[in-house]
Residue, then its C-alpha position, 0 to 999 in steps of 0.5 A: m768182907w772186902i767192903e767192910v775192910v775198905l769202910l774200916g780203912l776210911a773211918v780210921g783214916i778220918l779219925v787219924g786225921l781228925m783226932g791224931i789217934g793211932g789207928g790201931v785203937v780202932i782197927v784192932p778191936t774192929m778186926v777182932y770183933l767184926l772181922k773175927m781175926d785172932q788178936h795177933l793177926a789183927q795187931g800184925t795187920s794193923l801195924f802193916l796197913q798203917l805205915p804208908p797211909i799215916g806216914l804220907g797222908a796226915l803228915y803232909l797236911y801237918w807239915k804243910n801247916g808247919q805243925v811238925d817238929l822234925r827232930a822230936g819226930l825222928i828221935s821218937a821214931f827211933g824209940i818206936l822202932l826199938g820199942g816196937y821190936a821189943g814189944s812184938l817179941l813179948a806179944i808173939g809169946t803171949p796167948s791171944r786171950h791175954l793179949r786181948g785183955m791187955f789191949g782192953l786194959f790199955l784202952m780203958l786206962a787211956a780213956a780214963l786219963l783223957w776223961r779226967r782231963v775234961r773240964p767245963q769251959t768258961d764263958a770266955e773259952n766258949a766265945d773263942d769257939 
């Protein structure tokens, strides 16, 4: 199982750095379906494992390239701290099967919203690539 966990961490790290996605979008479903973890355990583990690597790894390169708004980041971090606490209070009392369904609905909504924004590129935009 440890090899799978290491490979999962590596794959998620690449996706976080490449697309800026939250690692939980990949980690939680993988832990539930491939590693057979309970939804609550997968979400808690995801929160724990993402703190140091995301905070230090990807942030360093974005900061180095001047692509970090410190004020917006600090204000958002405070909101995430409070919201994460409130959300975890709700999640702990929710049965795992309902939590899994809510997570799946969130992923489908996110996918639908991103898909809606996809549009064909013009010839001028293609020339820039």
